[in-house]
MARLOLO-873128 format. One record per residue: residue number from 1; residue in one letter; x, y, z of N, C-alpha, C, O in turn. Coordinates in steps of 0.1 Angstrom, whole numbers. Example, Ala and Ser with C-alpha at 12.3 -4.5 7.8 and 13.67 -1.06 7.14 Angstrom:
REM residues 2
NODE seq type    nx    ny    nz   cax   cay   caz    cx    cy    cz    ox    oy    oz
NODE   1    A   132   -57    78   123   -45    78   132   -33    78   142   -33    85
NODE   2    S   128   -22    71   137   -11    71   129     0    79   134    11    80
//
This chain:
REM residues 177
NODE seq type    nx    ny    nz   cax   cay   caz    cx    cy    cz    ox    oy    oz
NODE   1    M    61   198  -326    59   211  -321    60   210  -305    53   201  -299
NODE   2    S    67   219  -299    68   219  -285    55   225  -278    49   234  -284
NODE   3    K    53   221  -266    41   227  -259    44   241  -254    56   244  -251
NODE   4    I    34   249  -253    35   262  -248    33   262  -233    22   259  -228
NODE   5    V    43   266  -225    42   266  -211    34   279  -206    37   290  -210
NODE   6    V    24   276  -198    17   287  -192    23   291  -178    25   303  -176
NODE   7    T    25   281  -170    31   284  -157    39   271  -152    36   260  -156
NODE   8    F    49   274  -143    56   264  -137    55   266  -122    58   277  -117
NODE   9    Q    50   256  -114    48   258  -100    61   255   -93    63   244   -88
NODE  10    D    69   265   -92    83   263   -86    83   259   -72    91   250   -68
NODE  11    K    75   266   -63    75   262   -49    70   248   -47    77   241   -39
NODE  12    K    60   244   -53    55   230   -52    65   220   -57    68   210   -51
NODE  13    H    72   223   -68    82   215   -74    94   213   -64    98   202   -61
NODE  14    K    98   224   -58   109   224   -48   106   215   -36   114   208   -31
NODE  15    K    93   217   -31    89   210   -19    88   195   -22    93   187   -14
NODE  16    E    83   191   -33    82   177   -37    96   171   -39    98   160   -35
NODE  17    L   104   179   -45   118   174   -48   126   172   -35   133   162   -33
NODE  18    E   124   182   -26   131   181   -13   126   168    -5   134   161     1
NODE  19    A   113   166    -5   107   155     2   113   141    -4   116   132     4
NODE  20    K   113   141   -17   118   128   -23   133   127   -21   138   116   -19
NODE  21    Q   141   138   -21   155   137   -18   157   133    -4   167   126    -1
NODE  22    Q   149   137     6   150   132    19   148   117    20   155   110    28
NODE  23    Q   138   112    12   136    97    12   149    91     6   153    80    11
NODE  24    C   155    96    -4   167    91   -10   178    91     0   186    81     2
NODE  25    D   180   102     8   190   102    18   188    92    29   197    86    34
NODE  26    S   175    90    33   172    80    43   175    66    38   180    57    45
NODE  27    L   172    63    25   175    50    19   190    48    20   194    37    24
NODE  28    N   198    58    16   212    56    16   217    55    31   227    47    33
NODE  29    A   211    62    40   215    61    54   213    47    59   221    41    67
NODE  30    T   201    40    56   199    27    61   209    17    56   214     9    64
NODE  31    F   214    18    44   224     9    39   237    12    46   244     2    50
NODE  32    E   241    24    47   253    28    54   253    24    68   263    18    73
NODE  33    L   243    27    75   242    24    90   241     9    92   247     4   102
NODE  34    S   234     1    84   234   -13    86   247   -19    84   251   -29    90
NODE  35    S   255   -14    75   269   -19    73   278   -15    85   286   -23    89
NODE  36    I   276    -3    90   284     0   102   280    -8   114   288   -14   121
NODE  37    I   267   -10   116   262   -18   127   267   -32   126   270   -38   137
NODE  38    T   267   -38   115   270   -52   113   285   -55   109   289   -65   105
NODE  39    N   293   -44   110   307   -45   106   309   -50    92   318   -58    89
NODE  40    G   300   -45    83   301   -49    69   295   -62    65   296   -65    53
NODE  41    E   289   -69    74   283   -82    71   270   -80    63   266   -88    55
NODE  42    L   263   -70    66   250   -67    60   250   -53    54   256   -43    60
NODE  43    A   243   -51    43   241   -38    38   226   -39    33   223   -44    22
NODE  44    T   217   -34    42   203   -35    39   195   -23    43   200   -15    51
NODE  45    N   183   -23    39   174   -12    43   162   -18    51   152   -12    53
NODE  46    Q   164   -31    55   153   -38    62   156   -39    77   166   -45    81
NODE  47    L   147   -34    85   149   -34    99   150   -48   105   158   -50   114
NODE  48    Q   141   -57   101   141   -70   106   154   -77   104   159   -85   113
NODE  49    E   161   -75    93   174   -82    90   184   -77   100   192   -85   105
NODE  50    V   184   -64   103   194   -58   113   191   -63   127   200   -67   134
NODE  51    K   178   -64   131   174   -69   144   178   -83   145   184   -87   156
NODE  52    D   176   -91   135   180  -106   136   195  -107   137   199  -116   145
NODE  53    W   202   -99   130   217   -99   131   221   -96   145   230  -103   151
NODE  54    L   216   -85   151   219   -81   164   216   -92   174   224   -95   183
NODE  55    S   204   -98   173   200  -108   183   209  -120   181   213  -127   191
NODE  56    A   213  -124   169   221  -135   167   235  -133   173   241  -142   178
NODE  57    K   241  -121   171   254  -118   176   255  -117   191   265  -121   197
NODE  58    S   244  -112   197   244  -110   212   238  -121   220   241  -123   231
NODE  59    G   230  -129   213   223  -139   220   210  -135   228   203  -143   234
NODE  60    F   207  -122   227   195  -116   233   184  -114   222   188  -110   211
NODE  61    P   172  -117   225   161  -115   216   158  -100   213   153   -96   203
NODE  62    N   161   -92   223   158   -78   222   169   -70   215   180   -70   220
NODE  63    S   166   -65   204   176   -59   195   181   -46   201   193   -42   199
NODE  64    V   173   -38   208   178   -26   215   188   -29   225   198   -22   226
NODE  65    Y   185   -39   234   195   -43   244   208   -49   238   219   -46   242
NODE  66    S   206   -56   227   217   -61   220   226   -50   215   238   -50   216
NODE  67    A   220   -39   209   228   -28   204   235   -21   215   246   -16   214
NODE  68    Q   228   -20   227   235   -13   239   247   -21   243   257   -16   246
NODE  69    L   245   -35   244   256   -43   248   268   -42   238   280   -43   242
NODE  70    M   265   -41   226   276   -40   215   281   -26   213   289   -24   205
NODE  71    N   276   -16   221   280    -2   220   277     4   207   285    12   202
NODE  72    I   266     0   201   262     6   188   248    11   188   240    11   178
NODE  73    E   243    15   200   230    19   202   226    32   194   216    33   188
NODE  74    T   236    41   193   234    54   186   231    51   171   222    56   165
NODE  75    E   240    42   166   238    38   151   225    31   149   219    33   139
NODE  76    F   222    22   158   209    15   157   197    24   157   188    22   149
NODE  77    K   197    33   166   186    43   167   185    51   154   174    54   149
NODE  78    A   197    55   149   197    63   137   192    55   125   185    60   116
NODE  79    F   195    42   125   190    33   115   174    32   116   168    32   106
NODE  80    I   169    31   128   155    30   130   148    43   125   137    42   118
NODE  81    I   154    54   128   148    67   123   148    67   108   138    71   102
NODE  82    A   159    63   102   160    63    87   150    53    81   144    56    71
NODE  83    F   149    41    88   140    31    83   125    36    83   118    34    74
NODE  84    N   122    43    94   108    48    96   105    58    85    93    60    81
NODE  85    A   115    65    80   113    75    69   110    68    56   104    75    47
NODE  86    I   114    56    54   113    49    41   104    37    41   102    31    31
NODE  87    K    99    33    53    92    20    54    79    20    45    74     9    42
NODE  88    H    74    31    42    61    32    33    64    31    18    55    31    10
NODE  89    I    77    32    15    81    31     0    79    17    -4    86     8     0
NODE  90    D    71    14   -14    69     1   -19    79    -2   -31    86     8   -35
NODE  91    D    80   -14   -35    90   -18   -45    88   -11   -58    98    -7   -65
NODE  92    E    75    -9   -62    72    -2   -74    78    13   -74    84    17   -84
NODE  93    T    75    20   -63    80    33   -62    95    34   -61   101    42   -67
NODE  94    L   101    24   -54   115    23   -53   121    22   -67   131    28   -70
NODE  95    S   116    13   -76   121    11   -89   118    23   -99   126    26  -108
NODE  96    K   107    30   -97   103    41  -105   110    54  -102   114    61  -111
NODE  97    D   112    57   -89   117    70   -85   131    71   -82   137    81   -82
NODE  98    F   138    59   -80   152    59   -77   160    50   -86   155    41   -92
NODE  99    T   173    54   -87   182    46   -95   192    41   -85   198    49   -77
NODE 100    R   195    28   -85   204    22   -75   217    18   -82   217    11   -92
NODE 101    T   228    22   -76   241    17   -80   248    11   -68   252    18   -59
NODE 102    G   249    -2   -67   253    -9   -55   243    -6   -44   232   -10   -45
NODE 103    N   248     0   -33   239     4   -22   237    19   -21   234    24   -10
NODE 104    T   239    25   -32   237    40   -32   225    43   -42   224    38   -53
NODE 105    F   216    51   -37   204    55   -44   205    70   -48   210    78   -41
NODE 106    I   201    73   -60   199    87   -65   185    88   -71   179    78   -75
NODE 107    L   180   100   -72   167   102   -79   168    99   -94   178   103  -100
NODE 108    S   159    91   -99   160    87  -113   156    99  -122   149   108  -119
NODE 109    Q   162    98  -134   159   109  -144   144   109  -148   138   119  -150
NODE 110    K   138    97  -148   124    95  -152   115   102  -141   106   109  -144
NODE 111    Y   119   100  -128   112   107  -117   113   122  -119   103   129  -118
NODE 112    L   125   127  -121   127   142  -122   119   147  -134   114   158  -133
NODE 113    Q   118   140  -145   110   144  -156    95   144  -153    88   154  -156
NODE 114    R    91   134  -146    77   133  -142    73   144  -132    62   151  -133
NODE 115    L    82   147  -123    80   158  -113    79   171  -120    70   179  -117
NODE 116    E    88   174  -130    88   187  -137    75   188  -145    68   198  -146
NODE 117    E    71   177  -152    59   177  -160    47   179  -151    38   186  -156
NODE 118    S    46   173  -140    34   174  -131    33   189  -126    22   192  -121
NODE 119    N    44   196  -125    43   210  -120    43   220  -131    45   232  -128
NODE 120    T    41   216  -143    41   225  -155    27   225  -161    22   214  -163
NODE 121    K    22   236  -163     9   238  -170    11   243  -184    18   252  -186
NODE 122    Y     4   236  -194     6   239  -208    -8   244  -214   -18   241  -208
NODE 123    L    -7   251  -225   -19   255  -232   -24   242  -238   -17   233  -243
NODE 124    S   -37   241  -239   -44   230  -246   -41   232  -261   -36   242  -265
NODE 125    D   -43   221  -269   -41   221  -283   -49   232  -290   -44   239  -299
NODE 126    D   -62   234  -286   -70   245  -291   -65   258  -288   -64   267  -297
NODE 127    L   -61   260  -275   -55   274  -272   -42   276  -278   -38   288  -281
NODE 128    E   -34   266  -281   -21   267  -287   -23   272  -301   -15   281  -306
NODE 129    K   -33   268  -308   -37   272  -322   -40   287  -321   -35   295  -330
NODE 130    V   -48   291  -312   -52   305  -310   -39   313  -307   -37   324  -313
NODE 131    Y   -31   308  -298   -19   315  -294   -10   318  -307    -5   329  -308
NODE 132    R    -8   308  -315     1   309  -327    -5   320  -336     2   327  -343
NODE 133    K   -18   320  -338   -25   330  -346   -23   344  -340   -20   354  -348
NODE 134    L   -24   345  -327   -22   358  -321    -8   363  -322    -5   375  -323
NODE 135    I     2   354  -322    16   358  -324    17   364  -338    24   374  -339
NODE 136    K    11   358  -348    11   363  -362     5   377  -362    10   386  -368
NODE 137    V    -6   379  -355   -13   392  -355    -4   402  -348    -3   413  -354
NODE 138    T     2   399  -337    10   409  -330    22   412  -339    27   424  -339
NODE 139    K    28   403  -346    39   405  -355    35   415  -366    42   425  -369
NODE 140    E    23   413  -371    18   423  -382    16   437  -376    19   447  -382
NODE 141    L    10   437  -364     8   450  -357    21   457  -355    22   470  -356
NODE 142    N    31   450  -351    44   456  -348    51   461  -361    60   470  -360
NODE 143    E    47   456  -372    53   460  -385    46   472  -391    50   476  -402
NODE 144    V    35   476  -386    28   488  -392    37   500  -391    41   504  -380
NODE 145    E    40   506  -402    49   517  -403    42   530  -401    30   532  -404
NODE 146    G    49   540  -395    43   553  -393    33   554  -382    27   565  -380
NODE 147    M    30   543  -375    20   544  -364    27   542  -351    37   535  -350
NODE 148    T    21   547  -341    26   545  -328    21   531  -323    13   525  -329
NODE 149    R    25   528  -311    21   515  -306     6   516  -302     0   506  -299
NODE 150    N     1   528  -302   -14   530  -299   -23   525  -310   -35   525  -308
NODE 151    A   -17   522  -321   -25   518  -333   -34   506  -329   -45   505  -334
NODE 152    S   -30   497  -320   -38   486  -317   -51   490  -309   -60   483  -308
NODE 153    N   -50   503  -304   -62   508  -297   -74   511  -306   -85   512  -302
NODE 154    S   -71   511  -319   -81   514  -329   -88   501  -333   -98   501  -341
NODE 155    L   -84   490  -328   -91   477  -330  -103   476  -320  -101   480  -308
NODE 156    Q  -114   472  -325  -126   472  -317  -133   458  -319  -134   454  -330
NODE 157    R  -138   453  -308  -145   440  -309  -160   443  -307  -164   450  -298
NODE 158    S  -168   437  -316  -182   439  -315  -188   431  -304  -181   422  -298
NODE 159    Y  -201   433  -302  -208   425  -291  -208   410  -294  -209   402  -284
NODE 160    N  -207   406  -307  -207   391  -310  -192   386  -312  -191   375  -317
NODE 161    G  -182   394  -308  -168   389  -309  -161   391  -322  -150   385  -323
NODE 162    I  -167   399  -331  -160   401  -344  -151   414  -343  -156   424  -338
NODE 163    W  -139   412  -347  -129   423  -346  -131   432  -359  -133   427  -370
NODE 164    K  -129   445  -357  -129   454  -368  -120   466  -365  -116   468  -353
NODE 165    V  -117   474  -375  -109   486  -372  -118   498  -370  -127   501  -378
NODE 166    N  -116   505  -360  -124   517  -357  -116   529  -364  -106   534  -359
NODE 167    T  -122   533  -375  -115   543  -384  -114   556  -377  -104   563  -378
NODE 168    Q  -124   560  -369  -124   573  -362  -112   572  -352  -105   582  -350
NODE 169    G  -111   561  -345  -101   560  -335   -87   560  -341   -78   566  -336
NODE 170    L   -86   553  -353   -73   553  -360   -70   567  -365   -58   572  -364
NODE 171    Y   -80   575  -370   -77   589  -374   -73   597  -363   -63   605  -364
NODE 172    M   -79   596  -351   -75   604  -339   -61   601  -335   -54   610  -331
NODE 173    I   -57   588  -335   -44   584  -331   -34   590  -341   -24   596  -337
NODE 174    N   -37   589  -354   -28   594  -364   -27   610  -364   -16   615  -367
NODE 175    S   -38   617  -360   -37   631  -360   -29   636  -348   -25   648  -348
NODE 176    R   -27   628  -338   -19   632  -326    -4   630  -329     4   635  -321
NODE 177    I    -1   623  -339    13   620  -342    21   632  -346    33   631  -349
//
């Protein structure tokens, strides 16, 4: 039996999805930019590997100066920005939330399902039972012939929560028809 959805938090879902997609885009950018910076020798999302490569190629320990000398300062700064956006992502999150094909990342189906589930509120099992009974009751009420939709107004609940039919109310509704 499927769960009964009460509400879906669309704005929160979109906000979380956009944030995770930005992380995915930054991950992809680090691999793309590291490949551009190193002329295809490296494809990595690790800043230290790119710094080491720059220092080794230029002979200077300072990677920023090395990038300037090699005329790739813009790409290196873009790599640093992308790296800073993803440096807090641990390996567990990386494997849970993203699917990797080569050096390209996409959001994993499992992540998308978890995100949707976390933003969806469902009826509890007890309330679902009540809901299903109320569906049956409303179906019965809708099938009452010769009565207006106001027939449900003749239902009355007592102080202790017991439902009964208010015959006077039913008579009054029927006499107005």
